[in-house]
N, C-alpha and C positions, 0 to 999 in steps of 0.2 A: 852333594848338597844341591837342592833344587833352586830354581830362579826365585821362588817365593821367599827363601831364607838367605840366599847368597847376596852379600852386599857388593855394590858396584865399587870399582877401584877409582882412585883419583884420576881425573882426566876423562872418565866415562860418564860424568854427570856435571850439570851446571849448578851454580849457586842457588838458583831458584828451585831446582829439583830438590836440593838438600833442605831448603826452607819449607817447601810444601810437604815433604815427608816428615820433617820434625814437627810441624804444626798438626799434621794428620794424626800423629801418635798421641796428641793431647785429647783426641776425641774418643770417648768410650761408647760402646754399643748401648743404644737406648738414650743417649744424651739428646736433649733439646738444645740446639746450637744456633746462636744469633751470629750470622756471618755477614761480612761486608764484601765489597767488590775487590777482585784481584786474588791475592794469595789465600785469603780465607775461603774463597770459593773453591780453589784448587784443593785446599786441605780437607774441607768437609766432604767434597765429592770423592776424593781419593779414599778417605776413611770409609765412606759408604760402600765403595766397590771392594774394599779389602777386609777390614776387621770390624766395622761398625755398620752392618746393613740396616740396623733398626734405629740409627741416629736420625733425628728429625731436624731439618734446616728451616730457620725462619729468616727471611730477608725483610729488612726494616720497612721497605716500601709497601709491604702488605701480604706477601704470600707465606703460607705456613705448610710445611710438609711437601713442597713440590719436588719432583724428580725430573728435571729438564733432560731432554734428549741431548741437547748441546749446552755447553756451559754458558750461562748468561753473560752479557757484556757489562752489566751493572745490576744493582739491586732493584732497579726500576724496569729492567728488561721484561717484556711480556713472557719470555721463556721461563721465568721464575715460577709462573703460575701453573705450568704443565703438571698435571696429576696432583696438584696441591689439594689438601683437605679443606683449605679456606684461602680465599683471596679477597682481602678487605682493604685495610689501609693502615696508616701510622697508629691510629688510636687502638686498633686491635692488637698490633704487634707489641706496642710499648705498654699499654695499660692492661689489655686483656691477657697478655702472656708474660712480659718481662716484669712489670710492677706487681703482678699477681704471684710471682715467685716460681714460675714454671720453667725458667731458662736455666740450664745447667752450665753452659759454657758460652762465652762471648769472645769473639776475635776482634781486637782493636788495634789502632795505630796511635802515634802521638809524636809531637815535635820535641818534647822534653819529658824526662822521667827522673824521679829522685829515688833515694835508697829505700824509701818506704812504699814505692809503687804509685805515688801520686803522679798524675800525668797532666801536662800542660798542652792544650791545643788552642790557646787563646791569644797570649801576647808574649813577646820577649821584652824584658825591662819593666818599668813601672806601668801599671794599667792605664793611668790617665795620660801618660806621655810615653807610649811604647816605642821601642826601636823598630819593632815589627809586629804587625797584628795578623793573626791567623783567622781561619773561618769560624772559630769558636767550638762549642761542644758538639753540635749535631746531636747524635745519640750517645756520644762517648760517656758523658757523666752518668746517664741513666743505666747503660749497660754495665759499667764498672761498679755501679752502686748496687744493682739488684740481681745480677747473674751470680750463681754460686761460685763459678770460677771464671776468670778472665785471663786471656793470653794476649800479650802485646807483641806485635811484629814491627820492628823498628830498624832504622839504620844505626849502626854503631859509630858514634862520634863523641868525642870528649865533651863538646858543648851540649850534647843532648842528655848526658848522664851526670846529674848534679846532686850535691848534698841536699839542696832544696830547690824546687822549681820556682820560677818567677811568679807563676799563677797556678793555683790548683783548679784545673777544670774538672778532673775526675779524681775522686778520693781513693787513696790506696789503703794500706793497712793501718797507718798511723797518721792522724790528721790533727790540725790545731783546733783546740777548744776555744770558742769565742766567749768572752773577749780577752782571756789571758794569753792566748797564743800557745799554751802548753800542748805538746804533741801527746795525744792519747790514742789508745786503740780504737779503731773504727766502731767496734761493738758498743763502746760507751756512748758514742754519739747517735748511732742508728737504733739502738735498743731492739725492739721486737721486729724492726724492719731489716735487721742485719741478716744477710744471706751468705756472705763470703767475700772474696776479693781476688786480686791478681795472684796467679799461681806460677806464671812463667813469663819471661821476656825473651823472645827469639829475635836475634839480630843476624846480620850477615857475617858475624865473627864468632858468636857463642850463644849459649842458652843460660839464662839466669833464673833462679828460683828464690823463694822467700822462706826464711826460717820461722820458728815458732813465735818470735818477737816481731815478725813483720819486716825484717831487714833482708835486703837483697843479697844473695851470694852467687858466686859463679858455679855453675853445675857442670857444663861440658864446653869444650872449645872445638870449633869446627876444624876439619882437616885443613892444613896449610897455615894455621895460626897457632900462636903460643899464648900461655897465660900472661906473659909480659905484654904481648900485643894488646890483649884485652885490657889489662890494668892501665896501659898508656892511653886508652881511649875511654876512661872513666874518671870523673872529677872528684870522686870521694874515695875513702879508704875501703876498698872492696875486699870482702871475705873470700879468699881463694883456698881456704883449708879443706873445703868439701868437694873440690873438683874431682869428678869421676873419671876423667880422661877425654877422649875425642867424642864428639857428637856422632852418632851412628849415621853413616851415609845411607842414601836410598837403596833399597834392594833392586835387583833387575826386574822383579815383578812389579814393584812400584813404578819404575821408569816406564815399563810397558803400558801400565794402566794410565799413567799421566799423558802419554803421547798418543795412545790409540783409543782410549775411552774417555778420559776426563777432558782433555783439551786438544783434540785432533786438529782443530782449525788454527791452533796457535794464537788464540786471542790473548792469552797471558803468557804462555810459554814461548821462548824464542824459537 
């Protein structure tokens, strides 16, 4: 078995290596990918080096199709524009690409998520009298609304995975119809502007996906964790009947790429 197909053993990789490899597997060759700072950068770059050389990366600050020599420190880093087909601004990336329906995959984060994939990055508690206020949507709502597929990368905590989020910043698969509050499929609300929705949630413990009804289920559990560990860190009745087993660890080839090609300076990798 070659290093390209042989999986690393426990103790030979770090949690961030596993997350980067898992996120990279969500990228298909030819995808137009909207990526943010940190793990999404590791994921899209790893995918381009490995199995998706024709994937195109869009950084929301304005660069489209760049192939930086060194991984950028943020979406606003000038390195994002190296070899880019276009370097413009927010209007071009959001309205010229995302809202026009050209984005296949978006990587996002969130403070709280519910069983339908609705995400909160706005407040904890009542909106008018919040216990905690976050930075708000940024591009979160736009990306989760108009990308064909979105993947969330989050920390696994019981308080973050709830039956319903305190505030819907970014709509998932089922959202409340105004003014009745009845949860209906996103397609009914968006009409001709419906493109898709969240396909996976990758945490530090597991990978979740969504069924045909838009409900979250447990797909795989990371090495070192059990199904019960994950259930204990979710606040709703989680479907675990479709668990396929353990999340695939990174291959030795992926680890070599991550540390020698993707992020040799250790900007995001420890």
